Structures are given as C-alpha cells and as structure tokens.
N, C-alpha and C positions, 0 to 999 in steps of 0.2 A: 488837213484835206488829205494828205497821202495817205494816215493811217486811216482814214474811213474808207477809202477806195480797196486798200489790201484788205479790210475786213470784210468790205463785200466781195473780194473775190476769193477771200479763203472760204467764204459761207456757200458760194456758187461751186467751189470745187467739193466741198465736203458733201453738198447735197448730189451731186454728180456720182461721189462715191457712193453714197449711200443707196443711190439708184442700181448700183450693181451688188450692193449687199445681199448674202444669200436669205438672210432673214426677212428681210423687207419682201422680197420677191416670192416667199412663202405667202405673206400676207395678201400681197396685190400681185397674182399670177400673171397679170396683162401687161407687159412692158410697155406698150402704147399707150396707155393711160398715163403710166409715169413720166414719158417723153413727152407728152402734152403738158404735163402737170408742172414739171420741172422749168420750162419755159418761164411761167407766171410766178413760181416761187424764186426764182434768180433775179427778175424784174423787180419784184417785191422787196428783195433783199438790198438791190440797188439803189431803189428808191428811197428805203428806211436810212441807209447809209449817207444819203447825201443831205436828208434833212438834219 
C-alpha cells in the first residue's frame, strides 16, 4: 500500500514538473489550461494507484 502511495505522489510531482518544462510550454502556450488539466491528471493517477 505504501509503495502505491509513493508511486502516485511521484507521478503527481513529475507531472507538476512537466508543467514548467520549456518544451511543454512551447506546445501549450496557455498555462491556465495546464493548471486546469493537471488536477485531473493527478486525481486519475491517485485513483489508478489505489486500485
């Protein structure tokens, strides 16, 4: 169980770091969209890790 929680946390952190990656900002110039989407990605990652 602890391993899965750590995995979900790392996935969330990596997606947050990806948000600020220059290559990603070149593809998606609107950071507001990324901020809206990242919450959903993080929630899905946590739910997937719980299963």
